[in-house]
C-alpha positions, 0 to 999 in steps of 0.5 A: 314719663309719668304713669298717668301719661303712659295710661293716656298713651295706652288709652289712645293705643286701645282706641285707635290701633286695636280698635276696641269698643268705647266701653272696653277702653273706658273699663281699662282706663278706669282700672288703670286710673284707680291703680295710679291713684292708689300708687300716688297715696302709697308712694307719696308722689306721682309715680313714673311708669318705671317705678311700679313693681310687683309688690305695688300691683299686689298691694293695689289688688289686695286693697280691691279684694278687701273692699269686696270686689267680685271675682269678675271685676278682679279678673278684668283689673288684672287683665287691664294691668297686664295689658298695660305693662306688656304694652309699655314693655314692648315699646321699651318704655320700661325695662321690666314688666312687673306683671310677668310673675303676677298670678292670674286669679281663677274666676269662680263662676256662679250658677245663675238663677233661672226662672222656669218656663211656666213662670215665663209664660205667666209673666208674658200674660201680665202686660195690658193692652195699652201702648205701654203694656204692649211695649213692655210685652214686646221687651219681655218677649224680645229679650226672652225670645232672642237672648240678646243683651240689654246693650244690644236691645238699646241700640236697635232701630226699626231699620235693623228689622227691615225687611221684617222677616224672621231675623234681626241684626244686632251689634254685640261686644266689640262691635261685632254684628250677628244675625239673631233668629227672631220669630214666633211670639217675640215677632208677634209682640213687637209687630203688635207694639209697632202697629199701636205706636205708629198707627200702622194699618196698611202695608207693614213693610213700607210703613216700617221702611219710612220709620227705619231711623226710629228707635225700636223701643221708645218711651211714650214721648218717642225717645229711645228707651233708657237702660234703667227703664228696661231694667224696671220693666223686667224687674216689675214683671218677673217679681210678680211670678217668681220669688227671686232675689235679683232680677235684670234683663240678663235674667231673661238671657239666662232663661233663654239659654237654659230653656234651649238646652233643657229642650235639646238644643246644641251647646255650640248653637246656643253659643252662637245665638248668645254671641259668646266668643268662648264656649266655656262662657256658654257651658255655665248653662249646662251646669244649670241644666244638669241641676234641673235634670237632677231635680226632675229625677229626684 
């Protein structure tokens, strides 16, 4: 069996038997396809599934490091390769698992840049009262007020908010659903946007039920908003209030978590709100908060 044939079997296994999300399956497949292409060049032929040894894998990973791949991407590639060869070994398709002695690279977490609460308040005042301005304010308030990921925001329909209370159902990584508290200014901004967009003048609940299949955030032509548009919206407004080198919707997620901790929120509560499986992922924000306290003390 060739390496590419084995990769296709593994891809089917991930999608059907392990029921992983399409995005995760695609990421694993891309990593393995890159390794296969590298080995074709290295060996001068199409490799078989049993032809790959530890030296080949190390050579591939060294090449990825040399081209400047970040630690997060390297960790994912190592995980993809480990899972693939363990799968082949369990099936008996290969005699030995070449990753058995592959060292796991330690991931170096960088502390995210955080926009202050004061700057966030200034940013929320920037959008105007046009339909586009109301939409932009709703996006900014929603990202900051709930801490959801960009991918989670993009999937939302009006129906996810019905009944229109103080929570919203979002689908996170691995297609896991969680309920996110949704109130205050974020709720007000979204309702204000929908009133203008849908021309709601009467009973809000019945109006929203009738539009439950509409995307929660849309272009002016009513199409579901694109990831790039949301990224541009966030970058445009953040750069007007804060001198930061990089901006993204995740910047508001970082601010959401850090500001909660700064104001006394429990770390495990923040973990649940963010949809993190591991508490260690959330702990990065405690470092940010400690640095904040040091600055205040000084």
